[in-house]
C-alpha positions as CSV (number, residue, x, y, z in Angstrom):
1,X,87.1,94.6,151.7
2,X,85.4,92.7,148.9
3,X,86.6,93.9,145.5
4,X,83.4,92.7,144.0
5,X,81.2,94.5,146.6
6,X,83.3,97.8,146.1
7,X,82.8,97.6,142.3
8,X,79.1,96.8,142.6
9,X,78.6,99.8,145.0
10,X,80.4,102.1,142.6
11,X,78.3,101.0,139.7
12,X,75.0,101.3,141.6
13,X,75.9,104.8,143.0
14,X,77.0,106.1,139.5
15,X,80.6,106.6,140.5
16,X,82.0,104.2,138.0
17,X,80.8,102.7,134.7
18,X,81.1,99.0,133.7
19,X,82.5,100.0,130.3
20,X,85.3,102.0,131.9
21,X,86.1,99.0,134.2
22,X,86.2,96.6,131.2
23,X,88.3,99.0,129.2
24,X,90.8,99.2,132.0
25,X,91.0,95.4,132.4
26,X,91.4,94.9,128.6
27,X,94.3,97.4,128.7
28,X,95.9,95.5,131.5
29,X,95.5,92.3,129.5
30,X,97.0,93.9,126.4
31,X,99.9,95.3,128.4
32,X,100.8,92.3,130.6
33,X,99.5,89.1,128.9
34,X,102.1,89.0,126.1
35,X,104.6,88.2,129.0
36,X,102.4,86.3,131.5
37,X,100.3,84.5,128.9
38,X,97.4,83.8,131.2
39,X,94.7,83.8,128.5
40,X,94.2,81.4,125.6
41,X,91.4,83.6,124.2
42,X,90.0,87.1,125.0
43,X,86.6,88.2,123.9
44,X,87.0,92.0,124.0
45,X,84.1,92.9,121.7
46,X,81.6,90.6,123.5
47,X,82.8,91.9,126.9
48,X,82.5,95.6,125.9
49,X,79.0,95.0,124.4
50,X,77.9,93.4,127.6
51,X,79.4,96.2,129.6
52,X,77.5,98.9,127.6
53,X,74.3,97.0,128.1
54,X,74.8,96.9,131.8
55,X,75.7,100.6,131.9
56,X,72.3,101.4,130.5
57,X,70.6,99.2,133.0
58,X,72.4,100.8,135.9
59,X,71.5,104.3,134.6
60,X,67.9,103.2,134.5
61,X,68.1,102.2,138.2
62,X,67.5,98.5,137.6
63,X,68.2,96.3,140.5
64,X,71.0,94.0,139.4
65,X,72.8,91.0,141.0
66,X,76.0,91.6,142.9
67,X,78.1,90.1,140.1
68,X,76.7,92.4,137.4
69,X,79.6,94.1,135.6
70,X,82.3,92.1,137.4
71,X,85.1,91.1,135.0
72,X,85.9,87.4,135.4
73,X,87.9,84.7,133.6
74,X,87.1,81.0,133.1
75,X,89.5,78.1,132.8
76,X,89.5,76.6,129.3
77,X,88.1,73.2,130.4
78,X,84.8,74.8,131.3
79,X,82.2,75.2,128.5
80,X,80.8,78.6,127.3
81,X,78.4,78.0,124.5
82,X,79.7,79.1,121.2
83,X,83.3,79.6,122.4
84,X,86.3,77.3,122.1
85,X,87.0,74.8,124.9
86,X,90.5,73.5,124.1
87,X,91.6,72.1,127.5
88,X,95.0,73.5,126.3
89,X,95.3,70.5,124.0
90,X,95.9,70.1,120.3
91,X,93.2,67.4,120.1
92,X,90.6,70.0,121.0
93,X,92.2,73.1,119.4
94,X,89.2,73.8,117.1
95,X,86.4,72.5,119.3
96,X,83.4,74.8,120.0
97,X,81.3,74.2,123.1
98,X,77.6,73.5,122.1
99,X,76.3,74.4,125.5
100,X,77.0,76.3,128.7
101,X,78.5,74.7,131.7
102,X,76.2,75.1,134.7
103,X,78.7,77.5,136.4
104,X,79.0,79.5,133.2
105,X,75.3,79.8,133.0
106,X,75.1,81.0,136.6
107,X,77.7,83.7,136.0
108,X,76.0,84.9,132.9
109,X,72.6,85.0,134.6
110,X,74.1,87.2,137.3
111,X,75.7,89.6,134.9
112,X,79.3,88.8,135.3
113,X,81.4,89.7,132.3
114,X,83.6,86.9,131.0
115,X,86.8,88.4,129.6
116,X,88.2,85.2,128.2
117,X,89.3,81.6,128.7
118,X,92.5,80.9,130.6
119,X,95.5,78.7,130.0
120,X,96.0,75.5,131.9
121,X,98.0,72.3,131.9
122,X,96.6,70.1,129.2
123,X,93.4,68.4,130.3
124,X,94.3,69.7,133.8
125,X,97.2,67.3,134.1
126,X,100.0,69.2,135.7
127,X,101.2,71.4,138.5
128,X,102.9,74.3,136.7
129,X,100.9,75.3,133.6
130,X,103.9,74.3,131.5
131,X,102.0,71.3,130.0
132,X,99.8,73.4,127.8
133,X,100.0,72.6,124.1
134,X,99.9,76.3,123.2
135,X,101.9,78.5,125.7
136,X,103.6,78.6,129.0
137,X,102.0,80.8,131.7
138,X,104.4,82.8,134.0
139,X,103.9,83.9,137.5
140,X,103.1,87.6,137.8
141,X,105.0,87.8,141.1
142,X,108.2,86.6,139.3
143,X,108.0,85.8,135.6
144,X,111.0,83.4,135.8
145,X,108.8,81.1,137.9
146,X,105.7,79.0,137.3
147,X,102.3,80.1,138.4
148,X,101.4,76.6,139.6
149,X,98.8,74.4,137.9
150,X,96.7,73.2,136.4
151,X,94.7,76.4,136.9
152,X,97.7,78.6,136.5
153,X,96.2,80.8,133.9
154,X,93.2,81.7,136.1
155,X,95.5,82.4,139.1
156,X,97.9,84.5,137.1
157,X,95.0,86.5,135.6
158,X,93.7,87.4,139.1
159,X,97.2,88.1,140.5
160,X,98.0,90.4,137.6
161,X,94.7,92.3,138.0
162,X,93.5,91.3,134.5
163,X,90.2,90.2,136.1
164,X,88.6,90.5,139.5
165,X,88.0,86.8,139.9
166,X,88.3,83.6,137.9
167,X,87.1,80.0,137.9
168,X,89.4,77.0,138.0
169,X,89.1,73.3,138.5
170,X,90.7,71.3,141.3
171,X,91.4,67.6,140.9
172,X,94.4,67.3,143.3
173,X,95.1,70.9,144.2
174,X,94.8,72.7,140.9
175,X,93.1,75.7,142.4
176,X,94.8,75.9,145.7
177,X,98.4,75.3,144.6
178,X,98.5,78.0,141.9
179,X,96.7,80.3,144.4
180,X,99.6,79.8,146.8
181,X,102.2,80.3,144.2
182,X,100.6,83.5,142.9
183,X,99.6,85.0,146.3
184,X,95.8,84.9,145.8
185,X,92.9,83.1,147.4
186,X,91.8,79.7,146.0
187,X,88.8,77.8,147.2
188,X,88.0,74.1,146.5
189,X,84.4,73.4,147.6
190,X,83.1,70.1,148.9
191,X,82.8,67.5,146.2
192,X,79.2,67.9,144.8
193,X,78.7,71.4,146.2
194,X,79.3,72.9,142.7
195,X,78.0,71.3,139.5
196,X,80.5,69.7,137.2
197,X,78.2,69.7,134.2
198,X,80.1,71.3,131.3
199,X,83.5,70.7,132.9
200,X,85.6,68.4,130.7
201,X,86.4,65.5,133.0
202,X,89.8,64.5,134.1
203,X,89.1,62.3,137.1
204,X,85.4,62.4,137.8
205,X,85.5,61.4,141.4
206,X,88.0,64.1,142.2
207,X,87.2,67.1,140.0
208,X,85.6,70.2,141.5
209,X,85.1,73.7,140.2
210,X,85.9,76.7,142.4
211,X,86.9,80.4,142.5
212,X,90.3,82.2,142.6
213,X,90.0,85.7,144.0
214,X,91.9,88.5,145.7
215,X,90.0,88.2,149.0
216,X,88.1,85.7,151.1
217,X,84.9,87.8,150.8
218,X,85.1,87.5,147.0
219,X,85.6,83.8,147.2
220,X,82.4,83.6,149.3
221,X,80.5,85.7,146.7
222,X,81.6,83.4,143.8
223,X,80.8,80.3,145.8
224,X,77.3,81.6,146.5
225,X,76.9,82.3,142.8
226,X,78.0,78.9,141.4
227,X,76.9,76.4,144.1
228,X,73.6,74.5,144.4
229,X,72.0,71.4,143.2
230,X,72.0,70.6,139.5
231,X,69.9,67.7,138.1
232,X,72.3,67.7,135.1
233,X,75.1,66.4,137.3
234,X,74.6,63.0,138.9
235,X,77.1,63.7,141.6
236,X,75.6,67.0,142.6
237,X,74.7,67.3,146.2
238,X,71.0,67.9,146.9
239,X,71.6,71.1,148.8
240,X,70.7,74.7,148.1
241,X,73.2,77.3,147.0
242,X,75.4,78.6,149.8
243,X,74.9,82.0,151.5
244,X,78.4,82.2,152.8
245,X,78.9,85.9,152.1
246,X,76.0,87.0,154.3
247,X,77.3,84.7,157.0
248,X,81.0,85.8,157.0
249,X,82.3,86.5,160.5
250,X,86.0,86.9,161.3
251,X,85.8,84.9,164.5
252,X,87.4,81.6,165.5
253,X,87.1,81.8,169.3
254,X,87.2,78.4,170.8
255,X,88.1,76.7,167.5
256,X,90.4,73.7,167.7
257,X,93.0,73.3,164.9
258,X,94.9,70.2,164.1
259,X,98.1,70.2,162.1
260,X,99.2,66.9,160.5
261,X,102.8,66.3,161.5
262,X,103.3,64.5,158.2
263,X,102.9,67.9,156.4
264,X,105.3,69.8,158.6
265,X,108.3,67.5,158.2
266,X,111.4,67.5,156.1
267,X,109.5,67.5,152.8
268,X,108.4,71.1,153.6
269,X,110.7,74.0,152.9
270,X,111.8,75.7,156.1
271,X,110.6,79.1,155.0
272,X,107.1,77.7,154.3
273,X,107.1,75.9,157.6
274,X,108.0,79.0,159.5
275,X,105.3,81.1,157.8
276,X,102.6,78.5,158.5
277,X,103.6,78.2,162.2
278,X,103.6,82.0,162.5
279,X,100.1,82.1,161.1
280,X,98.9,79.4,163.5
281,X,100.4,81.2,166.4
282,X,98.6,84.4,165.3
283,X,95.3,82.6,165.1
284,X,96.0,81.3,168.6
285,X,96.2,84.8,170.0
286,X,92.6,85.4,168.8
287,X,91.0,82.5,170.5
288,X,91.9,79.4,168.6
289,X,94.2,76.6,169.8
290,X,96.3,74.3,167.7
291,X,98.4,71.2,168.0
292,X,100.1,68.6,165.8
293,X,98.7,65.2,165.3
294,X,99.4,62.2,163.1
295,X,97.5,61.1,159.9
296,X,99.7,58.1,158.7
297,X,97.6,57.6,155.6
298,X,98.9,60.9,154.2
299,X,102.2,59.3,153.5
300,X,100.5,57.2,150.8
301,X,98.3,60.0,149.4
302,X,100.4,61.0,146.4
303,X,101.1,57.5,145.2
304,X,97.4,56.6,145.7
305,X,96.3,59.6,143.7
306,X,98.6,58.8,140.8
307,X,96.8,55.4,140.5
308,X,93.2,56.6,140.9
309,X,93.4,59.8,138.9
310,X,95.2,58.3,135.8
311,X,92.8,55.3,135.9
312,X,89.8,57.7,135.7
313,X,91.6,59.8,133.1
314,X,92.3,56.8,130.8
315,X,88.6,56.1,130.8
316,X,87.4,59.7,130.4
317,X,89.9,60.5,127.6
318,X,89.0,57.4,125.6
319,X,86.3,59.5,123.8
320,X,89.0,61.6,122.1
321,X,89.6,59.3,119.2
322,X,89.4,61.5,116.1
323,X,86.1,59.9,115.1
324,X,83.4,61.9,116.9
325,X,85.0,65.3,117.4
326,X,88.3,67.0,117.9
327,X,91.5,66.5,115.9
328,X,91.8,63.8,113.3
329,X,95.1,63.0,111.8
330,X,95.0,62.8,108.0
331,X,97.1,59.6,107.8
332,X,96.1,56.1,108.7
333,X,95.1,53.3,106.4
334,X,92.7,51.8,108.9
335,X,90.4,53.1,111.6
336,X,92.7,51.7,114.3
337,X,95.7,53.5,112.7
338,X,93.8,56.7,112.4
339,X,92.8,56.7,116.1
340,X,96.3,55.8,117.2
341,X,97.8,58.5,115.1
342,X,95.3,61.2,116.1
343,X,95.8,60.5,119.8
344,X,99.5,60.3,119.4
345,X,99.7,63.7,117.7
346,X,96.9,65.3,119.6
347,X,97.9,64.5,123.2
348,X,101.0,65.8,125.0
349,X,103.6,63.8,126.9
350,X,102.0,64.2,130.4
351,X,98.6,63.2,129.1
352,X,100.0,60.2,127.4
353,X,101.9,59.2,130.5
354,X,98.8,59.3,132.7
355,X,96.7,57.4,130.1
356,X,99.3,54.7,130.0
357,X,99.5,54.4,133.8
358,X,95.7,54.4,134.1
359,X,95.2,51.7,131.4
360,X,97.9,49.6,133.1
361,X,96.4,49.8,136.6
362,X,92.9,48.9,135.3
363,X,94.1,45.9,133.3
364,X,92.9,42.5,134.3
365,X,96.3,41.4,135.7
366,X,96.9,44.4,137.8
367,X,93.5,45.8,138.9
368,X,93.5,44.1,142.3
369,X,97.2,44.9,143.0
370,X,97.0,48.6,142.1
371,X,93.6,50.2,141.6
372,X,91.6,48.2,144.1
373,X,94.4,48.6,146.7
374,X,94.5,52.4,146.0
375,X,90.8,52.6,146.7
376,X,91.3,51.0,150.0
377,X,94.0,53.6,150.9
378,X,91.6,56.3,149.7
379,X,89.0,55.0,152.1
380,X,91.6,55.1,154.9
381,X,92.5,58.7,154.1
382,X,88.8,59.6,154.3
383,X,88.4,57.8,157.6
384,X,91.4,59.4,159.2
385,X,90.0,62.8,158.2
386,X,86.7,61.9,159.8
387,X,88.5,60.8,163.0
388,X,90.5,64.0,163.1
389,X,87.3,66.1,162.7
390,X,85.9,64.4,165.8
391,X,88.6,66.3,167.7
392,X,89.4,69.3,165.6
393,X,87.2,72.0,164.0
394,X,89.7,72.7,161.2
395,X,92.9,71.1,159.8
396,X,95.7,73.4,158.7
397,X,98.7,72.6,156.5
398,X,100.9,74.4,154.0
399,X,99.3,74.6,150.6
400,X,102.5,73.6,148.8
401,X,105.8,72.3,150.2
402,X,107.8,75.1,148.5
403,X,107.3,78.5,146.9
404,X,106.9,78.8,143.1
405,X,109.7,76.9,141.4
406,X,111.6,78.1,138.3
407,X,110.3,77.5,134.8
408,X,111.6,74.2,133.5
409,X,112.8,73.0,136.9
410,X,110.9,69.7,136.6
411,X,111.1,69.1,132.9
412,X,113.0,65.9,133.3
413,X,111.5,65.1,136.7
414,X,107.8,64.4,136.6
415,X,107.9,62.7,140.0
416,X,109.3,65.9,141.5
417,X,106.4,67.8,140.0
418,X,103.9,65.4,141.5
419,X,105.2,66.0,145.0
420,X,104.2,69.7,144.6
421,X,100.6,68.5,145.4
422,X,101.5,66.5,148.6
423,X,99.4,68.7,150.9
424,X,96.4,69.3,148.5
425,X,95.8,65.8,147.1
426,X,94.4,64.3,150.3
427,X,91.6,66.8,150.4
428,X,90.3,65.7,147.0
429,X,90.6,62.1,147.9
430,X,88.2,62.7,150.8
431,X,85.9,65.2,149.0
432,X,86.4,67.9,151.6
433,X,86.4,71.7,151.2
434,X,89.7,73.6,151.5
435,X,91.0,77.1,150.9
436,X,94.4,78.5,150.3
437,X,95.1,82.0,151.6
438,X,98.3,84.0,151.5
439,X,100.4,84.0,154.6
440,X,103.7,85.7,155.4
441,X,105.9,85.7,152.3
442,X,109.2,83.9,152.1
443,X,112.4,85.9,152.6
444,X,112.7,86.0,148.8
445,X,109.4,87.8,148.7
446,X,107.6,84.9,146.9
447,X,104.1,84.1,148.2
448,X,103.3,81.2,150.6
449,X,99.9,79.6,150.9
450,X,98.2,78.5,154.1
451,X,95.7,75.7,153.5
452,X,92.6,75.4,155.8
453,X,90.5,72.2,155.6
454,X,87.0,71.8,157.0
455,X,84.5,68.9,157.3
456,X,82.3,68.3,154.3
457,X,79.8,71.1,153.5
458,X,81.3,73.4,156.2
459,X,82.4,76.1,153.8
460,X,81.1,78.8,156.2
461,X,83.4,77.6,159.0
462,X,86.3,77.5,156.5
463,X,85.7,81.0,155.1
464,X,85.2,82.6,158.6
465,X,88.5,81.3,159.7
466,X,90.1,82.4,156.5
467,X,88.6,85.9,156.9
468,X,90.1,86.3,160.3
469,X,93.5,85.3,159.0
470,X,93.1,87.7,156.1
471,X,92.1,90.5,158.5
472,X,95.1,89.9,160.8
473,X,97.4,89.9,157.8
474,X,96.2,93.2,156.3
475,X,98.1,96.5,156.9
476,X,96.5,98.3,159.9
477,X,95.0,101.0,157.6
478,X,93.1,98.4,155.5
479,X,91.6,96.4,158.4
480,X,87.9,96.4,158.9
481,X,86.0,95.5,162.0
482,X,85.2,91.8,162.1
């Protein structure tokens, strides 16, 4: 059942008030967030004022959009006019957004109540939300473990019931991997399906905004709300907004599923592998078929990503120089010294690491050897996906190779952290849509994510398959008819 639809029905029928819902969510935030630290900022007064306004409109019998009165959170690299956008970085600690991101405008126009901005890895560079300059977010399922990243704050806020849904951004798995670690649904749309206008860029050819929710139905509702062509985004697809919620059907009869053998090998934890295979076998009993196949280019996906993404980041982050906006260090006898000192103090270690790598691979002596070669591999990955979709309707993998790891586990091992995105990175390289949905938990009780990948702009197919898996995974008393 859609949590959003259930709330909307309760509001419309007069069984529940928006202000009561917001009060409950604020109380949950107040109680749990000092431990979980999902939010960087909470706008309680604004949320309550919006809720009271909507209560009056519901009482008048006004016809309101489905998202009216739904408490949501937004990752702190997405602009909301008049509110801080920090990207969890000291260099933007006092920056106030002068305009709304397109997705923020869509949510506001449809009456969603933004409860606050969520924590993240600094400038979305990380896989654990430990790279924030301000706080470390913890996994609500086990507070000794990470929530994943970089959209860990959004995933944790949903998992802890602080909000009904949240927006994150996904450059190499930053929606799907935290969704897997926290046991929620995370959708990365096709590149260009959702406007990036007002999203602070990390790697412009890879970034994509998407929803984190409790259910597949809610992911479809959020996608319908934020998708569509935007003339303010030069990479926006010239397609209308999706209508996936209306088209949801829990049916995969006759669907052919391919499973890359490279993502079911020794790099995948046995408990994760067993859960994924069990989910595939369950889908097979309902009319689908699956088989392993090979995508050799996947073996080079992580190393290729960590050339292309840092290269784009080094270019995008050049604007943060202490001159035009953001943090400016008081010392520095020359402009050059001031810029170097401001960036040195304003950026964290992981951001500096990626800027250095990106600058190196774009330099005159190494461009052909590294960046140009990485683009060739990226093309090969995309071509192998295209070839696979000539045979298969969907591709299925684990979302992450392990369950959520302990806080601090990779403090001295950044390469180990990078491998956490081994299954999600290829999707961004090819610009495809993918979703992470919970499957059978590990024996430890920690969540495991199942990743479904579809051809470009086939979000409906993706969501229909995800809905069937969700329906099969529900306790019998909660199941609805497909």
